[in-house]
C-alpha positions in Angstrom: 37.4 90.3 -53.0 37.4 93.1 -50.4 40.1 94.9 -52.3 38.1 94.6 -55.6 35.0 96.1 -53.9 37.0 99.0 -52.6 38.5 99.6 -56.1 34.9 99.7 -57.5 33.9 102.3 -55.0 37.0 104.4 -55.7 36.3 104.4 -59.4 32.7 105.4 -58.5 33.8 108.3 -56.3 36.2 109.5 -59.0 33.4 109.5 -61.5 31.2 111.5 -59.2 33.9 114.1 -58.6 34.6 114.4 -62.3 30.9 115.1 -63.1 31.2 118.9 -62.3 33.9 119.2 -64.9 31.8 117.5 -67.5 28.9 120.0 -66.8 31.4 122.9 -66.7 32.6 121.9 -70.2 29.1 121.8 -71.4 28.5 125.3 -70.1 31.7 126.6 -71.7 30.6 125.3 -75.1 27.3 127.3 -74.9 27.1 130.7 -76.8 28.3 133.8 -75.0 25.6 136.1 -73.7 25.7 139.6 -72.6 25.3 140.6 -68.9 21.7 140.8 -67.7 21.8 144.6 -67.4 22.7 145.0 -71.1 20.0 142.6 -72.2 17.5 144.5 -70.0 18.5 147.9 -71.4 18.2 146.7 -75.0 14.8 145.2 -74.3 13.6 148.5 -72.6 14.8 150.6 -75.6 13.0 148.4 -78.1 9.8 148.5 -76.2 7.7 151.6 -76.9 4.6 150.8 -74.7 6.3 149.9 -71.4 8.5 152.9 -70.5 7.0 153.0 -67.0 7.5 149.3 -66.1 9.9 148.4 -63.5 13.2 146.6 -64.0 11.8 143.3 -62.7 9.0 143.3 -65.2 11.4 144.1 -68.0 13.7 141.2 -66.9 10.8 138.7 -66.8 9.7 139.8 -70.3 13.3 139.5 -71.5 13.6 136.0 -70.1 10.4 135.0 -71.8 11.3 136.5 -75.2 15.0 135.9 -75.3 16.1 132.3 -75.3 19.7 133.2 -74.6 18.7 134.9 -71.3 16.6 131.9 -70.4 19.6 129.6 -71.0 21.7 131.7 -68.7 19.1 131.6 -65.9 18.6 127.8 -66.3 22.4 127.2 -66.3 22.8 129.1 -63.0 20.0 127.1 -61.4 21.6 123.8 -62.8 25.0 124.8 -61.3 23.3 125.4 -58.0 21.6 122.0 -58.0 24.6 120.1 -59.2 26.5 120.4 -56.0 23.5 119.3 -54.0 23.2 116.2 -56.2 26.9 115.5 -55.8 26.5 115.7 -52.1 23.6 113.2 -52.3 25.6 110.8 -54.5 28.5 111.0 -52.1 26.2 110.3 -49.2 24.7 107.3 -51.0 28.2 105.9 -51.7 29.4 106.4 -48.2 26.2 104.8 -46.8 26.6 101.8 -49.0 30.2 101.4 -48.0 29.1 101.4 -44.4 26.3 98.9 -45.1 28.7 96.5 -46.9 31.2 96.7 -44.1 28.4 96.0 -41.6 27.2 93.0 -43.7 30.7 91.6 -43.9 31.1 91.9 -40.2 27.7 90.2 -39.6 28.7 87.4 -41.9 32.1 87.0 -40.1 30.4 86.7 -36.7 27.8 84.3 -38.1 30.6 82.1 -39.7 32.5 82.0 -36.4 29.3 81.0 -34.5 28.4 78.4 -37.1 31.8 76.8 -36.8 31.6 76.6 -33.0 28.0 75.2 -33.2 28.9 72.7 -35.9 31.8 71.2 -34.1 29.5 70.4 -31.1 26.2 69.5 -32.8 26.6 68.6 -36.5 27.0 64.9 -37.0 28.5 63.1 -40.0 26.1 62.4 -42.9 25.6 58.6 -43.3 23.5 56.3 -45.5 23.2 53.1 -43.5 26.9 52.2 -42.8 28.4 54.3 -45.5 29.7 57.7 -44.5 29.2 60.3 -47.1 30.5 63.5 -45.3 32.2 63.9 -42.0 31.7 66.9 -39.7 34.7 69.0 -41.1 33.5 68.5 -44.7 29.9 69.6 -43.8 31.3 72.7 -42.1 33.4 73.6 -45.1 30.5 73.2 -47.3 28.2 75.4 -45.1 31.0 78.1 -44.9 31.4 78.0 -48.6 27.7 78.7 -49.2 27.8 81.4 -46.5 30.7 83.1 -48.3 29.0 82.8 -51.6 25.8 84.4 -50.1 28.0 87.3 -48.8 29.4 88.0 -52.2 26.0 87.9 -53.8 24.6 90.4 -51.3 27.6 92.6 -51.8 27.2 92.4 -55.6 23.5 93.2 -55.3 24.3 96.3 -53.2 26.9 97.5 -55.8 24.4 97.0 -58.6 21.8 99.0 -56.7 24.2 101.8 -55.8 25.4 102.6 -59.3 21.9 103.2 -60.8 20.8 105.3 -57.8 23.9 107.6 -58.3 23.4 107.8 -62.0 19.8 108.7 -61.7 20.7 111.9 -59.9 22.2 113.5 -63.0 20.4 114.2 -66.3 23.4 113.1 -68.4 23.4 109.6 -66.9 19.7 109.3 -66.1 19.0 107.0 -69.1 21.9 104.8 -68.1 20.4 104.5 -64.6 17.0 103.4 -66.0 18.8 100.8 -68.2 20.7 99.4 -65.2 17.5 99.3 -63.1 15.9 97.5 -66.0 18.5 94.8 -65.8 17.3 94.0 -62.3 13.6 94.8 -62.7 13.0 92.9 -65.9 14.1 89.4 -64.8 12.1 89.7 -61.6 9.1 90.9 -63.5 9.4 88.1 -66.0 9.8 85.5 -63.2 6.7 86.9 -61.4 4.4 87.0 -64.4 5.8 83.7 -65.7 5.1 82.1 -62.3 1.5 83.4 -62.3 0.9 82.3 -65.8 2.3 78.8 -65.0 0.0 78.2 -62.1 -2.7 76.2 -64.1 0.0 73.9 -65.6 1.5 73.5 -62.1 -1.9 72.4 -60.7 -2.2 69.9 -63.6 1.2 68.4 -62.8 0.4 68.2 -59.1 -2.8 66.3 -59.8 -1.1 63.9 -62.2 1.7 63.2 -59.6 -0.8 62.8 -56.8 -2.8 60.2 -58.8 0.4 58.3 -59.8 1.6 58.2 -56.2 -1.7 56.7 -54.9 -1.8 54.1 -57.8 1.8 53.0 -56.8 0.7 52.8 -53.1 -2.2 50.5 -54.2 0.2 48.3 -56.2 2.6 48.2 -53.2 -0.3 46.9 -51.0 -1.1 44.1 -53.4 2.6 43.2 -53.8 3.0 42.9 -50.0 0.0 40.7 -49.7 1.3 38.4 -52.4 4.7 38.2 -50.8 3.1 37.2 -47.5 1.0 34.7 -49.4 -2.2 36.3 -48.1 -3.3 36.9 -51.7 -2.8 33.9 -54.0 -2.9 34.3 -57.8 -2.7 30.9 -59.6 0.6 30.7 -61.6 2.1 33.8 -59.9 4.8 33.0 -57.4 5.3 35.1 -54.2 8.9 35.8 -55.1 7.7 37.5 -58.3 5.8 40.2 -56.4 8.7 42.5 -55.5 10.4 42.6 -59.0 7.0 42.9 -60.7 6.1 45.9 -58.5 9.4 47.6 -59.2 8.9 47.2 -63.0 5.4 48.6 -62.8 6.6 51.5 -60.6 9.3 52.4 -63.2 6.8 52.2 -66.0 4.2 54.3 -64.2 6.8 57.0 -63.4 8.0 57.0 -67.0 4.4 57.3 -68.3 3.9 60.1 -65.8 6.9 62.0 -67.0 5.8 61.6 -70.6 2.4 63.1 -69.6 3.7 66.1 -67.7 6.5 66.8 -70.2 4.3 69.3 -72.3 3.4 71.2 -69.1 7.0 71.8 -68.1 8.2 75.4 -68.6 10.3 75.7 -71.8 9.4 72.2 -73.0 8.6 73.6 -76.5 12.0 75.4 -76.9 14.5 73.8 -79.2 17.2 74.1 -76.5 15.2 72.0 -74.0 14.4 69.4 -76.6 18.1 69.3 -77.7 19.3 68.8 -74.2 16.8 66.0 -73.7 17.9 64.2 -76.8 21.6 64.6 -75.9 21.0 63.2 -72.4 19.1 60.3 -73.9 21.9 59.5 -76.3 24.6 59.7 -73.6 22.5 57.4 -71.4 22.0 54.9 -74.1 25.6 54.7 -75.2 27.1 54.7 -71.7 24.7 52.2 -70.1 24.5 49.4 -72.6 26.1 46.9 -70.3 24.0 48.1 -67.4 20.8 47.7 -69.4 22.0 44.2 -70.5 22.5 43.3 -66.8 19.1 44.8 -66.0 17.3 42.7 -68.7 19.2 39.6 -67.7 18.2 40.2 -64.1 14.5 40.3 -65.1 14.9 37.1 -67.1 16.7 35.3 -64.2 14.0 36.6 -61.8 11.2 35.0 -63.7 13.2 31.8 -64.4 13.3 31.3 -60.6 16.5 29.2 -60.6 17.1 30.2 -56.9 15.9 32.3 -54.0 17.6 34.0 -51.1 19.1 31.5 -48.7 19.6 28.7 -51.2 22.9 26.9 -51.5 23.9 27.2 -55.1 26.9 26.8 -57.4 27.8 29.2 -60.2 30.8 28.8 -62.4 32.4 26.4 -59.9 31.8 28.6 -56.9 29.5 27.2 -54.2 27.9 29.3 -51.4 24.7 30.7 -49.9 22.8 33.2 -51.9 22.6 36.4 -49.8 21.6 39.1 -52.4 19.7 39.1 -55.6 19.0 42.3 -57.5 18.2 43.3 -61.0 21.9 44.0 -61.6 24.0 41.4 -59.7 23.8 38.2 -57.7 26.0 37.8 -54.6 26.8 34.5 -52.8 28.6 33.8 -49.5 30.9 30.8 -49.4 31.5 28.6 -46.4 34.8 30.5 -45.9 32.8 33.8 -45.5 33.9 35.0 -48.9 31.5 37.1 -50.9 31.4 36.6 -54.6 29.5 38.8 -57.0 28.3 37.8 -60.4 26.7 40.2 -63.0 23.4 38.9 -64.2 24.7 38.5 -67.7 27.2 35.9 -66.4 24.5 34.2 -64.3 22.2 34.0 -67.3 24.8 32.3 -69.5 26.3 30.1 -66.8 25.1 26.7 -65.5 23.5 26.9 -62.0 23.3 24.1 -59.5 20.7 24.6 -56.7 21.1 22.2 -53.8 18.1 23.5 -51.9 15.5 22.2 -54.4 16.3 18.7 -53.2 15.3 19.6 -49.7 11.7 20.5 -50.5 8.9 18.6 -48.8 8.1 16.5 -51.8 11.7 15.6 -52.5 13.8 12.8 -50.9 16.7 15.1 -50.1 20.1 15.9 -51.4 22.3 12.9 -52.2 25.8 13.1 -50.7 28.4 10.6 -52.1 32.0 9.6 -51.5 34.2 7.5 -53.8 36.8 5.0 -52.5 38.8 2.2 -54.1 39.7 -1.2 -52.6 41.6 -4.2 -53.7 40.0 -7.4 -54.9 41.4 -9.4 -51.9 38.7 -7.9 -49.6 35.1 -9.2 -50.2 32.8 -6.6 -51.6 30.1 -7.4 -49.2 32.3 -6.5 -46.3 33.2 -3.2 -48.0 29.5 -2.5 -48.5 28.7 -3.1 -44.8 31.5 -0.8 -43.6 30.4 2.0 -45.9 26.7 1.8 -45.1 27.4 1.6 -41.3 29.6 4.7 -41.6 26.9 6.6 -43.5 24.2 5.6 -40.9 26.3 6.9 -38.0 26.8 10.3 -39.7 24.7 13.1 -38.2 21.9 14.8 -40.3 21.8 11.8 -42.7 18.3 10.5 -43.4 17.6 6.8 -42.4 14.8 6.7 -45.0 15.7 6.4 -47.8 18.6 4.3 -46.5 22.2 4.8 -47.6 23.3 2.5 -50.4 26.6 1.6 -52.2 27.3 1.5 -55.9 30.2 -0.2 -57.6 31.0 2.2 -60.4 34.1 0.6 -61.9 36.3 -2.5 -61.9 39.9 -1.5 -62.5 42.9 -3.8 -63.0 44.0 -3.8 -59.4 41.1 -2.5 -57.4 37.3 -2.0 -57.4 35.6 1.4 -57.3 32.9 1.9 -54.6 30.6 4.8 -54.1 28.6 5.4 -50.9 25.4 7.5 -51.2 23.2 8.9 -48.5 20.4 11.5 -48.2 20.1 14.7 -46.2 17.9 17.8 -46.1 20.3 19.9 -44.0 21.7 21.8 -47.0 23.5 24.4 -44.9 25.5 21.7 -43.1 26.8 19.9 -46.2 30.5 20.5 -45.5 30.2 19.4 -41.9 28.3 16.2 -43.0 31.0 15.3 -45.5 33.7 15.7 -42.9 31.9 13.4 -40.4 31.2 10.9 -43.1 34.9 10.6 -44.1 35.8 10.2 -40.4 33.3 7.3 -40.0 34.6 5.6 -43.1 38.2 5.7 -41.8 37.1 4.4 -38.4 35.0 1.6 -40.0 37.9 0.2 -42.1 40.4 0.6 -39.2 38.1 -1.4 -37.0 38.1 -4.3 -39.5 41.9 -4.1 -39.7 41.8 -2.9 -43.3 44.1 -0.3 -44.7 42.7 2.2 -47.1 46.1 2.9 -48.7 46.6 1.3 -52.1 50.1 0.4 -53.4 51.3 2.3 -56.5 54.1 1.2 -58.8 56.2 3.3 -61.1 58.4 1.9 -63.8 60.9 4.2 -65.5 61.7 3.0 -68.9 64.7 4.3 -71.0 64.0 6.4 -74.0 63.4 4.5 -77.2 66.4 6.1 -78.9 68.8 5.2 -76.1 70.9 1.9 -76.2 70.6 0.2 -72.9 73.8 -1.6 -71.8 73.4 -3.5 -68.5 76.3 -3.3 -66.1 78.7 -6.1 -65.6 77.3 -7.2 -62.3 73.9 -7.6 -63.8 75.3 -9.7 -66.6 77.1 -11.9 -64.1 74.0 -12.3 -62.0 71.9 -13.2 -65.1 74.5 -15.9 -66.2 74.5 -17.4 -62.7 70.8 -17.6 -62.7 70.8 -19.3 -66.1 73.5 -21.8 -65.0 71.6 -22.6 -61.9 68.3 -23.0 -63.8 70.0 -25.0 -66.4 71.6 -27.4 -63.8 68.3 -27.7 -62.0 66.5 -28.5 -65.2 69.1 -31.1 -66.1 68.8 -32.8 -62.7 65.0 -32.9 -63.1 65.4 -34.5 -66.5 67.7 -37.2 -65.1 65.3 -37.9 -62.2 62.4 -38.4 -64.6 64.4 -41.1 -66.6 63.8 -44.7 -65.4 
């Protein structure tokens, strides 16, 4: 960048040094004139009334009457002023070079001090626990903007220097005014445009001011409803926050629609085209997000759960820790966080265990299934199960635990112990203690909970089974023995 600036100044200096040659060529192209003495003598001979006038008077009259003599005189004065203008231009260029060098040095010192100060005092930029930028990244960003400002200041100085130098010479004076216009016209338009925009700006400020205070009023009522200090029949406290958010978005959208005609450039086709383009991109790219948003509103007003409830969604059970318009997040008993988009929540079946723990409810029913053989009396099994449930902590004694026989199988009976609790957060621990008490109760009665299982492996239907010789011999021996025994019995029965 520094080399580019020096090249620009070099070209500028070369142009200034070449200007005398340009003017010299213009002087050479002008018509030849005779020396002043010859012109004066001819003028004196033609004049019949001024024979006694002096040479100075004759010269002045010749300058006035003869355009060629006047051109010679003006050319001499122009050549005398050209060198002074070249000197001024050279001085301006040298002064600007010095100023640019000084500005660069000041920026260098400031950048060094900013780096030293930032390492000691600038802290990382965080939003809650999320770190957006650390200290080196913030310093790099600040130094980048500082470097950009330095280049802008240098470019502005160059842009000012060129018109000043060009304005010194008649041949480039119009070019200087054009270059000055490039700077003056934008600033003038901005100034007059800002002054003309003040009434619209005041209107926008008033509209935004009114909207902000309306939203503050809605926030106050929302807070009172959430704290149940303001009760509206049929309106639940957990509806207050989402309803406030919806109204706030609608109010700001309505405000933007009102102030849109007062924005600068709102009537231009470019502004309108950009607005339509942004709207189309937003609509196409956020279809799923808008679907989740609408589903979140529906789920909110359905009230299937609230923060802190123990729920089950798609087979996953946990405590609800976060509920937004986009997602629902639960925390399992293994400290696992599971996130569900609201579209999935809306289409899934939801089990809420906390609704059974309300004051007007009996509580959540916990149950366990066991099987036992028919050789053990069912009354004894009932007593053991009810006693195990009664000993379990956090199990309600009223209503009392009870047993259901849910099935009678071929070799055993199916029992189900049921008990009530309102400690929903302790359900896994309650189940664990209940199973332990059931085992202890059966062991105390000398009963084994294990059930025998039999497995018979049959040969395939297509296979031909041939028993081994030992099996055949054993079968024949059994038949002979049974046959002899039956014959002896028959003989004993005869009189």
